[in-house]
N, C-alpha and C positions, 0 to 999 in steps of 0.2 A: 194532496197527501204526500207530504215530505217527511222523511225520517229526521228526527232531532239528533242533537249531539249525544243525548242519553241512549237513543236507539243504536247509534253507531258504536258507542262504548260497549253496549250489551253484545252486539254481534262480534266485535273484535275480541272481547274477553272470552266468549264461548267458542269461537272458531280458532283462536290462537293464530300465531303467525309462523309459517314455515316458508323459508326462502328456497327450499328444495322440494321436488315432487315427492309425494307419499300416497299410499293407498289408505283411504279413510276406512272406518269399520264396515261400511257398506260395500267396500271393494272398488270405489271410484278413485281414479288418479286425481289428486288435489294438490294445490299450491297456494301460497299467499294466505289470505284470510278465508280459508274454506272455499276457494274457487275450484269448482268442478271443471277439470280440464277437458276441452274438446279434443278430438283426435288430432287436429292440426296443431294444437298447442303442446302436445306431448314432446315433439321434437324441439319446438321453439324454446321450451323451458326445461329441457332435459338436464341442463347444467345449473339450473336455478334462476333466480330473479333478484332484483334489488327491492329494497323497502318501498321506494317510490313506485315501482311497477306493481307491487302488491297493493299499495294504497289505491292506485288507479283502477285496478281490477275490482277491488272492493266497492268503490264508488259506482262502477259500471254495473256490478251485480246487484247492488242496492237499488239503483235506478230501474233495473229490470223487475225487481220484486215490487217496487212502488207502482210500476205500470200495471203489473198483474193485479195488485190490490185495487187500483182504480177501476180496472176492467171487471173484476169479479165481485166487488162489494158495492151494494146499492143503498146502504144506509149511512147516516152520519156517524163519524168516528171522532173520538177525542184523541189528542196527541199521543197519549200512552197506548191507546188501542192501535193506532197506526204503527208506532214503534214495535209493539209486541207482534203484530201481524207481519210486518216487514221482516223481522227476525225469523219468524216461523217460515215464511215463504222462502227467504234466503236459504234456510237450512234444508227444507224439504222439497222445494220446487213448486211452481205454480200449478202444475197438473195435480199433485197430491192435495194441495189446498182447494183447488176447484172441486174435487170429488169428495171433500171432507164434510162430515156432519157439522164441524165447527162453522164452516162457511154457510151451510144451509141454515143453521140456527141463527147466525149473525144476521143474515139477510131477512130473517123473520123478526128481527129486533129482539131476539131472546138473548140479550147480552150476558146475563149471569149463567144461563145454560151453555152458551157458547164457550164461556171461560172455562167451564168444567171439562171441555174437550181437550184442552192443552195437555194435561197429564197422560193422555192416552197415546201420545206420539213420542214414545221414549225407546223405541226399538230400532236397531240397525244391525244388519248382518245376522238377523235371527236372535239377537241378544238384547236384553234390556240394559241400557248403558247409564251408569251413574251421572255422567256429564249431561246426557239428555234429560234425565230426571231433574237435575238442577236448572237447566236452561228452560224447560217447560214451566217449572214452578215460577221462575223469575218472569217469564213472558206472561203467565197468568196474573201474577201480582201487578205487573205494569199495565196489563189490559184492564184490570179492575181498579186502576188508579190507586194502588196501595204502594207503600214504600218498599224498595228492594232490599 
């Protein structure tokens, strides 16, 4: 299960690129393409990073999301489903995906019902965010193999 170029474009577009640290709506220190900074990285990147460093972190974070997907999903997936789920896990984390109804329905091969779970994940910092509404809609369409 590898993310395609389309999946990477989706993640880049929704995460955006920041070469300096910022707090995301959930209050997490973030840099690059939505990379949640670990405590030891806060000092390392306090003055920012280069685009090539951001790209390297993106590919590392995507690889971690792909590994989580392989570990947590036991059913066959089409490429669009892989891309949508990697984007979802990249954004929310493997733990939240593992505990989700989306994963439970997916592993029961309830693909259509699983797709209807994407729009439920649009909250951050106690607020419903327009950017997350758009992202989940695009992930759902990609998951269902429909045009973006």
